[in-house]
Residue, then its C-alpha position, 0 to 999 in steps of 0.5 A: x706222276x711227278x719225278x723227284x730230284x735225285x742227288x749223289x751224296x757219296x762215292x767210293x772206288x778201288x783203284x783199277x788194275x791187277x788187284x791180285x790179292x783182292x776177291x770180287x767180294x772184297x773189292x765191292x765191299x771196299x768201294x761200297x763202304x767208302x761210298x757209305x762213309x763219304x755220304x755220312x749215312x748209317x748203312x741201316x738207312x739204305x733201302x735198296x741195293x743195285x749191283x752192276x756186273x757182267x761176267x763173274x759167272x763166266x770167268x770166276x764162277x761166282x753168281x748171286x753177287x748182290x746178296x753176297x756183297x750186301x752181306x759183306x757190307x751188313x745191309x739190312x736183310x729186309x731190303x732188295x739186292x739186285x744184280x743187273x747186267x748190260x755188258x760194259x754198261x752194267x754199272x751205269x744201268x745199276x745207277x739208273x735203276x737206283x735213280x728211278x727208285x728214288x725219283x719215283x718216291x719209292x725210296x729215299x736212299x739207295x746204294x749202287x755199285x759195279x764190280x768186275x774181277x778179270x785178272x784171274x782168268x786167261x786171255x782166251x777165257x776173257x776174250x770169249x766172255x767179252x765176246x758173249x755180248x755179240x750175237x752168237x748166232x750171227x756175227x759171233x759165228x764169224x769170229x768177230x771180236x771187239x777189236x775187230x768191231x772197232x777196227x771196222x768202225x775206224x776204217x769206215x770213219x777214215x774212209x768217209x771223213x778223212x780221219x787219220x791214223x794219227x788223230x786216232x793215236x792222239x786219243x791214246x796220247x791225250x788219255x795217257x797224259x791224263x791218266x798219269x795224274x790219276x792215282x786210280x788208273x792202271x797205266x800212269x805213263x806218258x806216251x808219244x804218238x810215235x809210241x802208239x804208232x810203233x806199238x804192236x798191231x792188234x787188229x788193223x788199224x788198231x795198235x796195242x795203245x789203241x785198246x783198253x786193258x783188262x782190270x779188276x775194280x769196283x766203284x759205288x755211289x749213294x743216291x738220295x732224294x735231292x730234298x734231303x741231300x743237304x742233310x748229309x752232304x755239303x756238296x751234293x751232286x744232282x743227277x739232271x739227266x738219265x737215259x738208257x737206250x737199246x741199239x743193235x747186237x750186230x754190226x750188219x743191223x746198224x747198216x752203217x759203221x760210223x755211229x752207235x745209234x743207241x748213243x745218239x738216242x741216249x744223248x738226245x733223251x738225257x739232254x732233253x731231260x736236263x734241259x741243256x745243250x751239249x755245249x753246256x757240258x764242262x767235261x765228259x767221261x765217255x766210253x773209249x774202249x778203243x781210241x776210235x770209240x772216243x772219236x765216234x762217241x764224241x760225235x754221237x753225243x753231239x759235242x762235235x759234228x759227225x766226221x769232225x771228232x778226229x780234228x777236235x782231238x788234233x786241235x786240242x779241243x778235248x784236252x783238260x784245258x780245251x773247249x770240252x775236256x774228254x776223259x780227264x781221268x785217263x778214260x778206259x784206255x788208261x784207267x782200265x776197263x773192269x767191265x761191270x764197274x766202269x760206268x760208276x767209275x766214270x761217275x766217281x771221276x765226274x763227281x770228284x770233278x764237280x766237287x772241285x777235288x780231282x787230281x786233274x781238275x777241269x777249272x770251274x767244272x759245273x756240269x759233267x756227262x758220263x757215257x757207257x756203251x755195252x756190247x756192239x752198242x746194244x745198250x747205252x747209258x748217258x748221265x748228266x750231273x750238275x754241281x749244286 
């Protein structure tokens, strides 16, 4: 069966941050309504709804979110509304499910969204909930947390390739500079390398500025078949690559500590599908949950040779005016990481870039990539988007 082309015709988002007075339902309704309005469609035309969310059941006691939010945006009762979960990749899995429904020819217009409400729970509860994506029968019992996981990865990368603590810190400096220009980012302050180095130690060698903050937020997109996209939008963005792969739920199974195998596989699949090379990408929004993650991800995605990612940051290659701008939005480090929403938050930023209407615009951007890794690299999604 031949697959149809799929385009994004509308995007919407809340700001990311501590949105105290907004419930999980209210945030998702805001993002979805904005995407529907941006797409110029009637909500009656939506034929399915997929929602990404990770931990609402654990931290706010609310489940069955997709029908709840569908009611809030007055979707047709005849359509299927489905919640999907894949830790930090939840929203981009929702995007991929919507993509597959349209590409298969089953539906013409699908709404996808992601949402997370984190600020109302205690730090202990959030830490325990986030850690639930580690295998609880093995490494979970040892007390391994995500800062611990990425600290181990960072140490090994430094040992094998000579990556320096300064290079890791430069990721945070760059992303804060980008985030300062993004009105949707939780943190909008410029910092120095000295600030990073002097910030509180979290898990050696990771400092406070090397770790993404929790956030509340929601993001959404309207997908439709590429054949009819021009009926709704004069600047549709085509999805030319979509991949989802499975990695490991433990570090010991990976048998190495410098790569996420799922990212390598997903990148390979997405680039093959798109018929392009990593060098053809004009910008990337990738999963910098911790500073060393951006370095490892940039290598695993094929942008830089394994071991050279730290030097790429040091040499300015990943700045907005560099050879490959990475996280011009400020990334997770600055936007914050409302876990179930992040994947579509990345898509929102890339769509704005490819429409040439971003606050931190990459000059002449035509092709953008988004990358989301969930848990200890147990799941990975990569999407490649292209301006028409």
